C-alpha positions, -999 to 999 in steps of 0.1 A, spaced: 122 614 466 157 596 468 138 565 482 114 567 452 145 569 428 162 542 446 132 519 441 127 527 405 164 522 397 168 491 418 166 466 390 192 485 369 213 488 401 213 451 404 224 447 369 252 473 372 265 455 402 263 421 385 283 433 355 310 451 378 315 421 400 318 398 369 345 418 354 362 421 387 362 384 390 376 381 354 405 406 363 414 390 397 415 357 379 442 371 356 462 382 386 451 418 394 447 427 431 412 425 445 415 460 462 436 477 434 423 507 417 433 495 383 411 463 388 380 485 395 387 509 368 390 480 343 356 467 358 341 501 349 355 500 313 341 465 310 306 478 322 309 504 293 317 477 268 288 456 278 263 485 276 275 500 245 276 467 227 241 459 238 230 492 223 244 486 189 211 476 174 196 507 189 224 527 172 218 511 139 181 521 141 192 555 152 211 558 119 183 545 98 158 569 115 182 598 107 182 589 72 145 587 70 141 621 88 164 636 61 142 620 34 109 635 46 125 670 55 111 684 23 76 672 30 79 684 66 88 718 54 56 719 31 34 711 61 51 739 81 48 763 53 11 752 48 3 764 85 29 792 87 15 822 106 -17 802 118 -19 804 156 -53 790 161 -61 758 179 -77 740 149 -47 748 127 -22 736 152 -41 703 157 -42 699 118 -6 705 115 2 679 143 -21 654 128 -4 657 92 31 657 107 24 625 127 7 609 96 39 617 77 61 601 104 38 570 105 39 567 66 77 565 66 79 545 98 100 568 117 97 593 147 122 620 161 125 599 193 140 571 174 171 593 169 175 597 207 170 561 218 207 551 226 209 582 248 175 576 265 184 539 274 220 551 286 207 577 309 190 552 334 223 530 335 244 561 340 222 572 371 223 536 384 261 537 383 261 570 400 238 556 427 260 525 433 291 544 436 278 573 457 264 549 484 297 531 487 308 550 516 275 547 535 274 510 528 309 506 543 299 526 574 269 505 579 287 473 571 263 462 543 267 454 507 248 467 477 213 457 464 226 426 445 258 406 443 280 434 456 288 418 491 301 439 521 336 423 513 336 437 477 321 469 489 351 475 513 375 464 486 360 492 462 361 516 490 399 510 496 406 511 459 427 540 449 436 551 412 474 556 411 474 549 447 460 583 457 425 589 442 395 571 456 369 559 430 341 571 451 353 606 458 340 637 440 360 669 431 338 689 453 341 664 483 378 663 479 381 701 478 360 703 509 372 675 531 409 676 518 419 640 527 455 628 523 464 630 486 434 654 478 456 674 455 462 643 433 424 634 434 414 671 422 442 670 395 429 636 382 393 647 382 401 679 364 420 661 337 394 635 331 366 662 329 387 681 304 393 649 283 355 641 286 346 675 273 372 674 245 359 640 233 324 652 233 333 683 215 353 665 188 325 639 183 299 667 177 322 687 155 329 659 131 293 652 126 284 689 120 314 695 97 314 663 77 283 642 79 255 668 72 240 673 38 237 708 22 200 709 29 205 700 65 229 728 70 203 755 62 177 744 86 169 755 121 181 723 134 215 730 123 218 761 140 207 745 172 234 718 168 259 747 166 247 762 198 248 730 216 282 723 204 295 750 228 268 748 256 272 709 264 307 713 275 297 740 300 272 714 315 298 688 317 320 711 336 295 717 363 283 680 364 318 668 365 324 685 398 297 665 417 301 630 401 323 604 417 356 595 400 342 561 389 314 579 372 336 602 354 357 574 341 325 556 329 315 588 311 348 594 295 352 559 282 317 561 270 325 592 250 356 575 235 334 546 224 309 573 208 338 591 191 353 559 175 317 547 166 310 579 149 343 580 131 334 545 116 299 556 106 309 588 90 338 569 71 317 538 59 280 549 61 280 588 57 249 609 50 240 610 14 251 643 -1 275 652 28 312 659 24 320 625 40 297 607 12 317 625 -14 351 616 1 339 579 3 328 579 -33 364 593 -43 380 565 -22 359 540 -39 367 555 -74 404 552 -68 398 514 -62 378 510 -93 345 506 -74 313 526 -69 279 525 -50 249 512 -71 213 524 -68 209 498 -39 235 512 -18 259 483 -25 295 486 -36 300 471 -71 328 473 -96 330 503 -119 320 483 -149 289 470 -133 281 504 -121 283 519 -156 262 491 -171 235 498 -144 235 535 -151 232 529 -189 203 505 -183 185 529 -159 189 557 -185 175 536 -213 145 526 -192 139 561 -183 139 572 -221 116 542 -229 92 553 -203 92 588 -215 87 578 -252 55 556 -244 41 579 -220 8 597 -233 12 633 -240 -10 657 -224 -35 676 -244 -43 713 -236 -79 716 -225 -101 738 -248 -126 764 -233 -160 769 -246 -154 803 -260 -123 789 -277 -143 759 -291 -169 783 -306 -143 804 -324 -127 772 -338 -158 756 -351 -178 789 -364 -159 798 -397 -167 774 -426 -186 750 -405 -215 731 -423 -251 734 -409 -260 706 -385 -292 700 -404 -295 697 -444 -313 725 -461 -348 716 -475 -355 722 -512 -361 758 -518 -389 770 -539 -384 795 -566 -401 828 -558 -402 837 -595 -420 808 -612 -429 786 -582 -408 757 -593 -384 738 -570 -350 727 -578 -324 707 -559 -301 730 -539 -270 714 -551 -278 710 -588 -252 728 -611 -249 735 -649 -215 739 -664 -200 743 -631 -224 772 -619 -252 767 -595 -286 765 -612 -304 773 -580 -320 808 -580 -306 836 -560 -334 831 -536 -321 796 -529 -285 808 -524 -298 835 -501 -318 811 -481 -288 786 -479 -265 814 -469 -289 826 -443 -299 793 -429 -293 794 -392 -265 770 -379 -264 754 -346 -243 782 -332 -261 814 -346 -296 826 -340 -320 828 -370 -325 861 -387 -358 879 -385 -385 874 -411 -380 910 -424 -344 908 -427 -348 873 -445 -371 889 -472 -348 919 -479 -319 897 -483 -338 876 -510 -347 907 -528 -313 920 -529 -300 887 -541 -324 887 -571 -314 923 -581 -276 917 -579 -268 879 -582 -230 886 -591 -224 905 -559 -241 877 -539 -218 852 -555 
């Protein structure tokens, strides 16, 4: 297994050695001793600068991905609520498909938020492999896998921080073998591990306390972040015991870089809705500036003009928008059209049952209808399009009653 790991990490180990040797040449050109501990410590710091500077584009992408993940958080919760309590295979697959479709639509994935860390880990283990093998290379009289020659390997082996702590020593190894000055080596490693843990804790604390929106503080991910805030330091304690001093220095300097980087991000590019975003808006307001709808910093006058324009456009769209009509059901439509609704077909001329003469149904004399009572009865009893026609017997009886009492019919 170690040989397989060495083969996989070989290209990265070659790059790590190249960067270390290049910085070593820079510092020795400036007058530092080739075998001095400070020279190799500064070379390790230079390695951190090169690696973290190369990761800045990935860090910017990480920030954008985190912003998009916050934007789609409500939609993700809807998908989760949709399949809440469903444990069958089909429901799980459907939930996974909808979630991935949502990620694809917005052009983000949860992995994008972890890219800088995922890229740093192989480099970290490559440096660990290079420094851990220094002692064996010196005993074998060989160099590293690349530009780290046997002479440079010997110089690194002889280098001591503050004249006592070897950069290839570990806390566990110094405690077990107890070479000359092992107390100082253990003390330096303990102090560096404490500083490394403190920097990591402070970085995560300022993210949780200042750079999270109120919605993010109510989710399960927030609870996990709070738990990891206290669990990660324990992992650093155990790992720091077995890492060489040079690796611990790299880790500590990298944490300091992360802490400064996060401070700049929280101050200048905070999460919308967070406490840091409110503090930034207050700072800009004191300077007579504000952030427009495009996220750019503009003067307060232009900001007020933009807000007024957006408000006017919103009111204009609201005024011209068509109003939604309430749909009418069939039963309600019947009730609305039945009273006073004229017949769909015009009534034919009715014949007088008394004399057999016919008269127009609408003819009037002196404001009163000249039609017979039979005509009125037939007109009133004429079936509409919504009511069934009366029976023949009923029609005859109604006509007879109308002749006997015409006033009542009117």
